[in-house]
N, C-alpha and C positions, 0 to 999 in steps of 0.2 A: 448016620450020626451027625454028619455035617448038616444034612437037610433039617433035622429037628432043631439043631442049634440056631440055624438061620431063621426058621419059622418062630423060635421063641424069641429072638431078637426083635423081629418085625412086630410081634404081638405086644411086646413091652413098649416099643416105640409108639404104637397106636394108642395104648392106654396112657402114655405120658401126654400125648397131644390132646386127648380128651380131658385129662385132668387140668392141663394148662388152659384150655378153652373154658372149662368150668370155672376156674379161678378168675379169669378175665371177665366172665359174665357176672360173677359175683361183685367184682370191683365196679363194673358198669352201673349196676343197679344200686350202689351204695348212695344214700341221699347226700346232697350238697350240704356243706356246713354253713350255718347261718352267719351272716356278716353283721357285727355290731355297728349301729350307726345312730346318730342323733338327728332327730327330725323335728319339724315345726309346721303347725297348721298355718295355711296362708291366712293373712290378716286382711279384712276388708273394712275400710273406714275412710271417712273424709280426710284427705291429706293435703296440707299446703305444700306446694312444690318449691323446692329449694334450688336456686341456680348458683352454681359456683364458678368463680373466675380466679385464675392464677394472678397473684399480685406481688409486687416487690415493695418493701418498706423503705421510705425515703424520709429524710429530714424535712419538716415543714419549712424550715429556713436553714440555708447553708450559706454562711458569710465567709468569703475570703478576707483575711486580715492583711491590710496594706498599711504602710507607714505614710504619713503626711510629710515627713521630712527625710532627707537622705543622710546616710551615715553608717557607721559600724555598730553592730548590736553589742552593747556594753554589759547588760544583764538579761537574764531570763528568769522569770518568776514562776514558770509552770514547767510540766513535762507532758509529753504526748499522752493523750487519753484522759487527762484530767477533766473533771467537771468544773466549769467556771461560771460565774455570775456576771451579768452586764455591769460594766464599770470596774471589773477587777483587772488590775495591771498584769499584762502578759509579757511584755518585753520593754527594755529601755535602751535607747540609742545614745550614743556618745554625745553629751549635752554641752561639751565645753565650748565649742564655737558659737552655739546658739546662746549660751549664757554670756559669752563676751560680746556678741552682737547686741543683746538686749541691754547690757550695761553701757555700751557706747551710745546707743540711741537715747537711753535715759538721760545720759549727760547733755546730749544735744537738746533734748526737750528742756532741761533745766536752764541751759544757756539762753535759748530762745525765749523762755518765759521771763528770765531776768532782763533781757533786752526790751521785751514787751512792757514790763513793769516800769522801766526807766523812761520809755518813750510815753507812757500814759501820764507819768508825773509831769513830764515836759508839756504835754497837751493840756493838762490841768493848769499849769502856770500861764501858758500862752493864752488860754481861755480868759483868765483873770485879767491880764495885761490888755487883751483886745477889748475887754468891756470898758476899760479905762482909757482906751485909745493909745495905749503905750506901744503897740506893735501893729504892723500891717496885717490885714486879714489874710493875705496870702501866706504869711508865715505860719499862722494857725492851721490853714487848710493843708499845708505841706506837712506839718507835724501830725495831723489826723490821718493823712494818707500813709505816712510811715507806720503809724500804729496798726493800721488795718493790714499792711503788708506783713509786719511782724506776727500779727495775730494769725494770719494765714499760715505763716511759717510754722508757728507753734502748733497749729492744728495738724499740718502735714507731719511733723515730728512725732506728735502723739499717735497718729494713725500708724506710723512706721514702728513705733514702740509697741502698739498693741499686736501688730504682726509678728514682731520679734518675740514677744512674751507668748504669743500663741505657738510659735515654732518651738519655743523652749518647753512649753507644756506638752506639745505633741511628741516630744522625744520619749514620753512614757505612753506606750500603746496599750489601750485597755480593750476588753471584749465589749462589743456592742449589743451582745445578747446573752441570755442564759443558754448554756449548752455544753456540749463536750468538744474539746479540742482534738484535732487529729494528731497522729503520731509522726507526721512528716515535717514538723516544724523546724526552723532554721536554728543553728547553734550560735553560741557567743563568738563574736569576731567576724561574722558574715557582714558584708557590705549590702545595704538595702537601697534601692532607688525609690525616691518618693512616688507614690501613686502607680508603681510599676511592680515591685517585688512583692510576692505573696509570702508572708512570714509563716502563716498557718491558716487553717480553716476550722471554724467553729460551726457545729451543727446543733440545732435545737433538738432536744430529746423528749419534751413533753409539751404539747401533743406531737405525734408523728403522723405521717401520711402513708397510705398504701395506694400505690399506682397500679391500676389494672386496666385491661382492655376488653371491650365487648365487640363481638363480631356483628356484622350487619344483620344476619339472620336473627341473633339474639336481641339486637336492638328493635328489630321489626316485631318480634314476638311480644316484648314488653309493651311496645307502642299499640299494637293491636289489642292487647288485654285492657288497654284504657289505663294503664298504671303508670303514672308519672314519676319521675325521680323523687318527687317530694313525698311519694307514698312509699315505694319500695326501698328508697335510699336512706331511710331514717333509723332503722334498726339492723344494721349490718353486723353480721358475725365474722369473726376471724379464726381460722383453723390453722395452727402453726404446723411446721414440717414434721414434728413428731406425732401428729394426729390429735394433739390436745386443743381444746377450745379456748381461746383467750377470753378472760372473764369480763371484759369491758366491751360493750357494743359501740359501734362507731356510726358515722353518718356521711353521706355523700357531700363533698364540698365543691368539687370542680368537675365541669364536663367540657371536653375540648369543643372547639367551634365546628368540627367536621371530621369525617373519616379520614384516616391516613391513607394517602394515595398507594404507597407501597404494600401495606398490610391489609387494608380494608377494614380496619378496626377503629373504634372510637375509644379514646384514652380518657379515663376518669381517675379522680383522686378522692379517696375517703379519709376522713380524719378520726384517729383513736387516741383517747387519752392514754398516757404512759407513765403513771406516777411512780411505778417500781422500776422504770427504765429496763424492762424486760426486752422490749422491742428496740432493735438497732437498725441503722440504715444498712441496706444490702441483703437483709433476710427475705426469704420468700414465704409466702403464706397464701391461704386461699380465702378469698371474699365470699361469703354466703349471703345471698339475697333471697328473701321469700317472695314468690310470685303468686300465681293463682291457686286456688284450692280445688283438688280433684275430688269430686263426690264419689264415695264408694270405691275408692281405689284398692287394688290388690297389692299387698306388700309382702315381700319375702326378704330375708337377710341377704346383704350383698355377697357374703361368703358362700352362699348356696349357688351362686351363678358360675357356670362354667363356659369357657370360650375354647373353640377349636376350629381352626381353619376359616375364620371369619363367622362361624355360626355360634349362637348363643343357646344353651339348653340347661336344664336342671334334672336332677334325679328325683323321681316321685315315687312315693310308697303306694303300690297298687292295693287294691281290695284284699288280695290274698297275701299281703306283706312280701311282696317281691319288688325288686328294683325295676323301675321303668324310666327310660330316657325321654324327656319331653322337650321339643324345641320351644323356645319362648322368645318374645320380643320385649325388650326391656325399655323402661322409661326413665325419667329422672331419678336421682338419689335423694333420699331424705334421711340424713344422719347415717346410721349403720344399715338402713333398709333401702330398698329400691322398688319402684313401682313396676309392676308387670302389666305391659300393654295388651299382650295376646299370649294364650297358651295355658293359663291356669284359671281355676275357679277357686272360690272360697272354701270348697269342700276338699281340695287337694292338700296333701302333706308332702312337704318337700324335704329332702335329706339336706342337713346343714354340715354335718361333720361325718367323715367316713366314706363319702361317695367314691373316692379314689379307689377304694378296695372292692368296689362292686362292678358287676357287669349286668347288662339287661337280663332280667329273669332270676338274678341272684336272690335266694331267700334272705330276709333281712330280720335282725333282732333290734327292734326299734325302741329307743328311748325318747320320749316326747320332751321338748324343752319349750320355753317361753321367751318373749323379748328380753326379760330381765336376766336371762342366762347368756346373753350374747356379749357380755363385757369381756374385753381382751385382758388376760392376766397381766397385772403390772401396769396397765394403763390407768391413767387418772382422769 
């Protein structure tokens, strides 16, 4: 009886193994599920190459405001961050001592002028008496010499008065340019030293400059293309940090005299109009300059390019609608697209969205899209 029981249990175990093996075999042959992706045909067309350079927005003019006279700040007509106009009063220095000095010198001028008028009358009388032989010629000459001396004294006092009035006028400090004043201005009561203390800084806001650097290799590339700054530097575009393109084009205004010794780069400055004052100093942006035109270039969306361990590749839709990993060599970027130097042809279809869910050989459920479908939601 025991032998029959053991035999029955062994038979059941073998049957269970066969059933399990059969189920596993059924699972193994189950077809893979298709991965939904969005793909795009490689575009082939003549394409102007755009070169990008990281730049910093700076004020075209940045003027430190200094007083011409010393004293305590008595009044302040602005606050930090205000937009000011050329000639607009900014600060006033205590003017009492300068007012008193001007009044004192004005009295000295009046006194010297009165003395000059009196001597001139004496000269006129002596002239008449001398013609009649009533006085010696030496007396007339002495009187004329005294008149010249007092005349010189009057002129000296007038110059001193002009300086005193200038000092009094300079107690009101005005903005030399249109622009925006910094927030670090001095407060009322602070003592300022003439031609030394910086009360505030005014930066021009329209236009602004964008300072950027070009490497030696990039400079040589432009030079060998035969493209002078007068050509490529006239219609420069500006891409802001949020990816939006500034609506106004700019032009190259300054090129440094040579390469910087430490960085090996050539510093340049481009000018952009800023009527809405959107651009402020300290912002970072990308300068985009158009270079040579690549005939028949292959273009794919930048978002289709994948990088891993220093290698660049894309996922291609094969003829039987399966995923294929293809190594590629990428070239310059053109907007949201990028030139492919090697690895693709115009007949290839690359996966733009969903490639992260695929593996080589994965069956694909492909939705074809075009360049117009590449806009980023929410972007302007």
